[in-house]
C-alpha positions as CSV (number, residue, x, y, z in Angstrom):
1,M,-82.5,-21.0,7.1
2,L,-79.6,-19.4,9.0
3,P,-79.7,-15.5,9.5
4,P,-77.0,-13.6,7.6
5,V,-73.8,-13.0,9.5
6,S,-73.2,-9.7,10.7
7,L,-70.1,-8.0,10.1
8,P,-68.0,-5.1,12.4
9,P,-68.2,-1.5,11.1
10,G,-65.1,-0.8,9.1
11,L,-62.8,2.3,7.6
12,I,-60.6,2.5,4.6
13,I,-57.1,4.1,5.2
14,S,-56.2,5.6,2.0
15,A,-53.9,8.5,0.8
16,P,-53.8,10.9,-2.2
17,A,-50.8,9.1,-3.4
18,S,-48.3,6.3,-2.6
19,G,-45.6,7.3,-0.1
20,T,-47.5,9.2,2.5
21,G,-47.2,6.9,5.3
22,K,-50.6,5.1,5.0
23,T,-49.1,1.7,5.7
24,T,-47.3,2.9,8.9
25,V,-50.4,4.5,9.9
26,T,-52.5,1.4,9.4
27,L,-50.2,-0.7,11.3
28,G,-50.0,1.7,14.0
29,L,-53.8,1.7,14.2
30,L,-53.9,-1.9,14.3
31,A,-51.4,-2.0,16.9
32,A,-53.3,0.5,19.1
33,F,-56.7,-0.7,18.8
34,R,-55.3,-4.4,19.6
35,A,-53.4,-3.0,22.6
36,A,-56.8,-1.3,23.6
37,G,-58.5,-4.8,23.9
38,L,-60.3,-4.7,20.3
39,E,-60.4,-7.4,17.7
40,V,-59.5,-5.6,14.3
41,Q,-59.8,-7.5,10.9
42,P,-57.4,-6.1,8.3
43,F,-57.9,-6.3,4.7
44,K,-55.8,-5.0,1.8
45,S,-57.1,-3.1,-1.3
46,G,-55.7,-4.9,-4.4
47,P,-52.8,-7.2,-5.3
48,D,-50.1,-7.0,-2.5
49,Y,-48.5,-9.9,-0.8
50,I,-46.2,-7.6,1.5
51,D,-48.4,-5.4,3.4
52,P,-50.9,-8.0,4.5
53,A,-48.1,-9.9,6.3
54,F,-47.4,-6.8,8.4
55,H,-51.1,-6.5,9.0
56,T,-51.4,-10.0,10.5
57,A,-48.3,-9.6,12.6
58,A,-50.0,-6.2,14.0
59,S,-53.5,-7.4,14.4
60,G,-53.1,-11.0,15.4
61,R,-55.7,-11.7,12.3
62,V,-54.7,-12.8,8.9
63,S,-55.2,-10.0,6.6
64,V,-57.2,-10.8,3.4
65,N,-57.0,-9.2,-0.2
66,L,-60.1,-7.6,-1.8
67,D,-59.6,-6.7,-5.3
68,T,-62.4,-4.8,-7.4
69,W,-60.7,-5.6,-10.8
70,A,-60.0,-9.2,-10.3
71,M,-62.9,-10.1,-8.0
72,P,-66.8,-10.3,-8.7
73,A,-68.7,-8.7,-5.9
74,P,-70.0,-12.1,-4.5
75,R,-66.3,-13.2,-4.2
76,I,-65.5,-10.0,-2.1
77,G,-68.6,-10.5,-0.1
78,A,-67.3,-14.0,0.8
79,L,-64.1,-13.0,1.7
80,L,-65.4,-10.3,3.9
81,A,-66.3,-13.2,6.2
82,A,-63.0,-13.3,7.6
83,A,-64.2,-10.2,9.8
84,T,-66.9,-12.4,11.4
85,G,-66.3,-11.9,15.2
86,A,-64.3,-8.7,14.9
87,D,-65.1,-5.3,16.7
88,L,-63.6,-3.5,13.7
89,V,-62.5,-3.4,10.3
90,L,-59.5,-1.5,8.9
91,A,-58.8,-1.9,5.3
92,E,-55.7,-0.5,3.8
93,G,-55.7,1.2,0.2
94,S,-53.3,0.9,-2.5
95,M,-51.7,3.9,-4.5
96,G,-53.8,6.8,-4.4
97,L,-57.7,6.5,-3.4
98,C,-59.0,6.9,-7.1
99,D,-56.0,5.2,-8.8
100,G,-56.9,2.0,-10.7
101,V,-56.7,0.9,-14.2
102,A,-58.5,2.7,-17.2
103,A,-61.1,-0.1,-18.1
104,A,-63.1,-1.7,-15.4
105,G,-62.7,-5.3,-14.4
106,E,-65.2,-7.6,-12.4
107,T,-66.3,-4.8,-9.7
108,G,-64.3,-1.9,-10.5
109,I,-60.9,-0.6,-11.8
110,G,-59.0,-1.7,-8.8
111,A,-59.2,1.5,-7.0
112,S,-59.4,1.7,-3.2
113,A,-62.4,4.2,-3.8
114,D,-64.4,1.4,-5.5
115,L,-64.2,-0.7,-2.4
116,A,-65.2,2.0,-0.4
117,E,-68.3,2.5,-2.3
118,L,-68.9,-1.2,-2.5
119,T,-68.6,-1.7,1.2
120,G,-69.6,1.5,2.5
121,W,-66.8,1.9,4.8
122,P,-65.7,5.7,5.1
123,V,-62.2,6.8,4.0
124,V,-59.6,8.1,6.3
125,L,-57.1,10.3,4.1
126,V,-53.4,10.2,5.2
127,I,-51.9,13.3,4.0
128,D,-48.4,14.1,3.7
129,T,-48.5,17.7,5.0
130,S,-45.0,18.6,4.0
131,G,-44.4,21.9,2.4
132,Q,-48.2,23.0,2.6
133,A,-50.6,24.4,5.3
134,Q,-54.1,25.2,4.8
135,S,-53.8,24.1,1.1
136,A,-54.0,20.5,2.5
137,T,-57.6,21.1,3.1
138,A,-58.4,21.3,-0.9
139,T,-56.9,17.9,-1.1
140,A,-59.7,16.1,1.0
141,L,-62.4,18.4,-0.5
142,G,-61.4,17.5,-3.9
143,F,-61.6,13.9,-3.4
144,Q,-65.1,14.3,-1.8
145,A,-65.9,16.3,-5.2
146,M,-64.2,13.8,-7.4
147,R,-66.3,10.7,-5.9
148,P,-69.4,12.0,-4.3
149,G,-70.3,8.5,-3.5
150,L,-67.6,8.2,-0.8
151,T,-67.9,9.3,2.8
152,I,-64.6,11.0,3.7
153,A,-64.5,10.4,7.4
154,G,-61.6,12.9,8.0
155,V,-57.9,13.2,7.8
156,V,-54.8,12.0,9.5
157,L,-51.9,14.7,9.2
158,N,-48.6,13.1,8.6
159,R,-45.0,14.5,8.7
160,V,-46.2,17.7,10.4
161,A,-43.2,20.0,11.1
162,S,-44.5,21.9,14.1
163,P,-47.1,22.9,16.5
164,R,-47.7,25.9,14.7
165,H,-47.6,23.9,11.4
166,E,-50.4,21.6,12.7
167,A,-52.5,24.7,14.0
168,L,-52.4,26.3,10.3
169,I,-53.7,22.9,8.9
170,R,-56.3,22.4,11.3
171,D,-57.7,26.0,10.8
172,G,-58.1,25.1,7.1
173,M,-59.7,22.2,7.7
174,A,-62.0,23.3,10.2
175,A,-63.1,26.0,8.1
176,H,-64.5,23.7,5.7
177,G,-66.0,20.9,8.0
178,V,-63.1,18.5,7.4
179,A,-62.4,16.4,10.6
180,V,-58.7,15.9,11.7
181,L,-58.4,12.3,13.2
182,G,-54.8,12.7,13.9
183,A,-51.5,14.7,13.5
184,L,-48.1,12.9,13.4
185,P,-44.8,14.6,13.7
186,R,-42.1,13.3,11.6
187,R,-40.8,10.0,13.2
188,A,-38.0,7.8,11.5
189,T,-37.8,5.1,14.2
190,I,-41.0,3.5,13.0
191,E,-40.7,3.6,9.2
192,L,-40.2,0.1,7.6
193,P,-37.3,-0.8,5.5
194,E,-37.9,-1.1,1.7
195,R,-36.3,-2.9,-1.1
196,H,-37.3,-3.2,-5.1
197,L,-40.8,-4.6,-4.9
198,G,-41.8,-2.4,-1.8
199,L,-41.3,-3.2,1.8
200,V,-38.9,-5.8,3.2
201,Q,-41.2,-8.8,4.3
202,A,-42.5,-8.9,8.0
203,G,-40.6,-12.3,8.6
204,E,-37.4,-10.6,7.4
205,T,-37.8,-7.6,9.9
206,A,-35.6,-8.6,12.9
207,D,-37.0,-5.7,15.1
208,L,-40.8,-6.2,13.8
209,H,-42.2,-6.3,17.3
210,R,-40.4,-3.0,18.5
211,I,-41.6,-1.2,15.5
212,L,-45.2,-2.4,15.8
213,D,-45.3,-1.8,19.5
214,E,-43.7,1.8,18.8
215,A,-46.0,2.4,16.0
216,G,-49.3,1.6,18.2
217,A,-48.1,3.9,20.8
218,F,-47.1,6.5,18.5
219,I,-50.5,6.6,16.8
220,A,-52.5,6.3,20.2
221,A,-50.6,9.4,21.1
222,H,-51.4,11.4,18.1
223,C,-54.5,10.1,16.7
224,D,-58.2,10.3,18.3
225,L,-58.9,6.6,18.5
226,D,-62.4,7.1,19.9
227,A,-63.2,9.5,16.8
228,L,-61.7,6.7,14.4
229,R,-63.5,4.0,15.8
230,H,-67.0,5.9,16.0
231,A,-66.4,7.2,12.2
232,A,-66.4,3.5,11.1
233,R,-69.6,2.4,9.5
234,T,-71.5,-0.8,9.2
235,T,-70.2,-3.2,6.5
236,R,-72.8,-2.7,3.3
237,V,-71.9,-5.9,1.8
238,R,-73.0,-9.0,3.8
239,P,-70.8,-12.4,3.4
240,G,-72.3,-14.8,0.9
241,T,-70.9,-17.7,-1.1
242,A,-69.0,-17.5,-4.4
243,R,-67.2,-20.1,-6.7
244,R,-63.8,-20.8,-5.0
245,M,-60.6,-21.5,-6.9
246,P,-60.1,-25.4,-7.5
247,P,-57.0,-26.6,-5.8
248,P,-54.2,-27.7,-8.1
249,G,-54.1,-31.1,-6.4
250,Q,-55.3,-33.1,-3.7
251,R,-51.8,-33.0,-1.8
252,I,-50.0,-30.0,-2.8
253,A,-46.4,-29.6,-2.2
254,L,-45.8,-25.7,-1.5
255,A,-42.4,-24.0,-1.6
256,Q,-42.2,-21.8,1.2
257,D,-39.2,-19.9,2.4
258,A,-37.5,-16.5,2.0
259,A,-37.2,-17.0,-1.7
260,F,-41.0,-18.3,-2.1
261,S,-43.3,-16.5,0.1
262,F,-46.0,-14.9,-2.0
263,T,-49.2,-16.7,-1.7
264,Y,-52.9,-15.4,-1.3
265,P,-54.5,-16.0,1.9
266,H,-57.5,-16.3,0.0
267,L,-56.3,-19.0,-2.4
268,L,-54.6,-21.2,0.3
269,A,-58.1,-21.0,2.2
270,D,-60.0,-21.9,-1.0
271,W,-57.8,-24.9,-1.5
272,R,-57.9,-26.0,2.2
273,A,-61.8,-25.6,2.2
274,Q,-61.9,-27.9,-0.7
275,G,-60.0,-30.8,1.4
276,A,-56.7,-30.2,-0.3
277,E,-53.8,-30.7,1.9
278,I,-50.7,-28.3,1.6
279,L,-47.3,-29.8,2.4
280,P,-44.5,-26.7,2.8
281,F,-40.9,-27.5,1.9
282,S,-37.8,-25.0,1.5
283,P,-35.7,-25.1,-1.8
284,L,-33.4,-23.0,0.6
285,G,-33.1,-25.6,2.9
286,D,-32.3,-28.1,-0.1
287,E,-35.5,-29.7,0.5
288,G,-37.8,-31.3,-2.4
289,P,-41.6,-31.7,-2.6
290,D,-43.0,-34.5,-0.4
291,D,-43.1,-37.7,-2.4
292,S,-46.7,-38.3,-1.4
293,A,-47.9,-34.8,-3.2
294,T,-50.0,-35.0,-6.2
295,T,-48.8,-31.4,-7.4
296,C,-46.1,-29.2,-6.6
297,W,-46.6,-25.2,-6.6
298,L,-43.7,-22.9,-6.6
299,P,-45.0,-19.1,-5.5
300,G,-43.4,-16.0,-6.1
301,G,-40.8,-14.3,-3.9
302,Y,-37.5,-13.3,-4.2
303,P,-35.1,-15.9,-6.1
304,E,-32.9,-13.4,-7.4
305,L,-31.8,-12.7,-3.9
306,H,-31.1,-16.4,-3.2
307,A,-29.8,-17.5,-6.6
308,G,-26.6,-18.7,-5.5
309,A,-28.0,-20.7,-2.8
310,L,-30.7,-22.1,-5.3
311,A,-28.0,-22.9,-7.8
312,A,-26.3,-25.0,-5.0
313,A,-29.3,-26.8,-3.9
314,E,-28.8,-30.0,-5.8
315,R,-31.0,-32.1,-3.7
316,F,-33.9,-29.7,-4.3
317,R,-33.3,-29.8,-8.0
318,A,-33.0,-33.6,-8.5
319,R,-36.2,-34.1,-6.4
320,L,-38.0,-31.4,-8.4
321,T,-37.0,-33.0,-11.6
322,A,-37.9,-36.5,-10.7
323,F,-41.3,-35.1,-9.2
324,A,-42.1,-33.5,-12.5
325,A,-41.4,-36.6,-14.5
326,T,-44.9,-37.9,-13.2
327,R,-46.6,-34.9,-11.5
328,P,-47.4,-31.4,-12.4
329,V,-45.2,-28.4,-11.1
330,H,-46.4,-25.0,-11.5
331,G,-44.5,-21.7,-10.8
332,E,-45.7,-18.1,-10.6
333,C,-43.1,-15.3,-11.2
334,G,-40.2,-16.2,-8.9
335,G,-41.1,-19.4,-8.9
336,Y,-41.7,-19.6,-12.7
337,M,-38.2,-18.2,-12.9
338,A,-36.6,-20.9,-10.6
339,M,-38.1,-23.5,-13.0
340,G,-36.2,-22.1,-15.8
341,A,-32.9,-23.0,-17.1
342,G,-30.9,-19.8,-15.8
343,L,-31.2,-16.6,-13.9
344,V,-28.9,-13.7,-14.2
345,D,-28.5,-11.6,-11.1
346,A,-28.2,-7.7,-10.9
347,K,-24.4,-8.2,-11.1
348,G,-24.7,-10.2,-14.4
349,Q,-23.6,-13.5,-13.0
350,R,-25.6,-16.4,-14.3
351,H,-26.8,-19.0,-12.1
352,R,-28.4,-22.4,-13.0
353,M,-32.0,-22.9,-12.0
354,A,-34.0,-26.2,-12.0
355,G,-34.3,-26.6,-15.8
356,L,-37.6,-27.9,-16.1
357,L,-38.4,-25.1,-18.7
358,G,-36.1,-23.3,-21.0
359,L,-36.7,-19.9,-19.6
360,E,-33.8,-17.4,-19.0
361,T,-34.2,-14.5,-17.1
362,S,-32.0,-11.5,-15.9
363,Y,-31.9,-8.7,-13.5
364,E,-28.7,-7.2,-14.8
365,K,-30.8,-4.4,-16.5
366,R,-33.9,-3.6,-14.4
367,R,-37.0,-2.9,-16.1
368,M,-40.3,-2.8,-14.4
369,H,-43.2,-5.0,-15.5
370,L,-46.3,-4.2,-13.6
371,G,-50.1,-4.5,-14.1
372,Y,-53.3,-6.6,-14.0
373,R,-53.4,-9.6,-16.3
374,L,-56.3,-11.5,-18.2
375,A,-55.2,-15.0,-19.4
376,R,-57.0,-17.6,-21.5
377,L,-55.0,-20.9,-21.0
378,E,-54.0,-22.5,-24.1
379,A,-53.4,-25.7,-22.4
380,A,-54.3,-27.3,-19.0
381,M,-52.5,-26.2,-15.7
382,P,-52.9,-27.8,-12.3
383,G,-56.7,-27.5,-11.5
384,M,-57.9,-25.5,-14.4
385,A,-58.8,-26.8,-17.9
386,K,-57.6,-25.3,-21.2
387,G,-59.7,-22.1,-22.2
388,T,-60.3,-21.3,-18.8
389,R,-60.0,-17.5,-18.2
390,L,-57.8,-16.2,-15.3
391,R,-57.2,-12.8,-13.5
392,G,-53.9,-12.0,-12.3
393,H,-51.2,-9.4,-11.5
394,E,-47.7,-9.1,-12.4
395,F,-44.8,-7.0,-10.9
396,H,-41.4,-7.8,-11.1
397,Y,-38.1,-6.3,-12.6
398,S,-36.6,-9.1,-14.6
399,T,-36.0,-9.5,-18.1
400,I,-36.7,-12.4,-20.4
401,L,-33.8,-13.6,-22.3
402,A,-35.5,-16.7,-23.6
403,Q,-38.9,-18.4,-23.6
404,P,-38.4,-21.1,-25.9
405,D,-41.1,-23.5,-24.5
406,M,-44.7,-23.6,-25.8
407,P,-46.9,-20.8,-24.4
408,L,-49.1,-21.5,-21.7
409,A,-51.8,-18.6,-22.0
410,Q,-52.8,-15.9,-24.2
411,V,-52.0,-12.9,-21.8
412,E,-53.4,-9.4,-22.1
413,D,-53.1,-6.3,-19.7
414,A,-56.2,-4.4,-18.5
415,N,-56.5,-2.4,-21.4
416,G,-56.7,-5.7,-23.5
417,T,-53.2,-5.3,-25.0
418,A,-51.2,-8.4,-25.7
419,V,-48.1,-8.9,-23.6
420,P,-45.2,-11.3,-24.2
421,E,-45.2,-12.9,-21.0
422,T,-47.4,-15.8,-21.9
423,G,-45.9,-18.5,-19.5
424,S,-44.6,-21.6,-20.7
425,R,-45.3,-25.3,-20.5
426,R,-43.1,-28.3,-21.1
427,G,-44.4,-31.8,-20.1
428,L,-45.8,-31.5,-16.8
429,A,-44.3,-28.3,-15.9
430,S,-45.8,-24.8,-16.2
431,G,-45.4,-21.5,-15.1
432,T,-46.6,-17.8,-15.4
433,Y,-45.2,-14.3,-14.8
434,F,-48.4,-13.2,-13.5
435,H,-49.7,-14.1,-9.9
436,L,-53.0,-15.8,-9.9
437,I,-56.0,-13.9,-8.1
438,G,-59.0,-15.7,-9.6
439,E,-61.1,-16.9,-12.5
440,A,-62.6,-14.1,-14.7
441,T,-66.4,-14.4,-14.6
């Protein structure tokens, strides 16, 4: 029997709330440690497509999502194997440290604190110190009191106004035994651009390498990298084996371009590990699915930003329609919308979509739809039988104008409340608004 794989020590970079700068700190740390010659494995707590792509660019290693609401502990343990051979693990939290849903899922409520307790990784709190001084200490102490099972390694002070401001905060922290691991003055040149679903994607950030280089140098100059590395602790969960998500087909035509880019690395890895071959194509390039493919998968992304180009992509639409006559096609969120009859953009203009489904969606009146989803399939979809229970996540601003086809699933939010975004099916075409994360146990 082979000995268990040893994983490197890790830290979770978290914060009291969104918007404090934890992504910039995480990217800076990844870049700084990499520049110092360390192999650092990034992870992301929770459902997110955008941050992990930046992690990957900064570290040179593929970032993996770990989700305590959607994933059982063995699944998280198996995904931790991505850190094999690294010197250090850095996981970026989501929202505030203890923020999650009200009802527990597979391993927790989806909070970064759940992941910290499961793995044993100490927490580095990034605190926005704007408008406060010694009072910032209460934030760190409060999290420790709220979740005594956590280890708070220390804090990184962000948006420090002046040396005097920093000295006052450090005095408050020192008086209560809270380690200050870094103090960052305000600096706009390394902040990342944003759009309505969060950060602009890594592949669209023209000066990404400059931003990452500057972020790494900035963090190295203002944080104690040695202290941070020494604060990391051994990963408590050992890599193991867990049920993989079955591939939707043996040869998968996967839409991949600026309009369709939201794919979880763990799902692609699952498919490949089971012998599936992935054949990328670009709808924006007016390409259709490979004729040799057995299934077509349209992931989420930003079809609303490219609706005109998709409407004009006649070759893509014709080839997709021909493909769907004999083989299954499935779409998630943006891919689902692109499979519909039409999409109304933010200016109120309707654009023709593929027409495999009758779905009509609109961005003219934006309304956020956000949250975990638990679905029970009412019909088979590629790779999954009728009755299969799935866990996923929904995040979009579009509104359904018409959803005339048969529902694909019964869908609930994390509280067990039914949601109207049931997905659709017609012939061999199917789609969901939620992004699949994994099967429910």
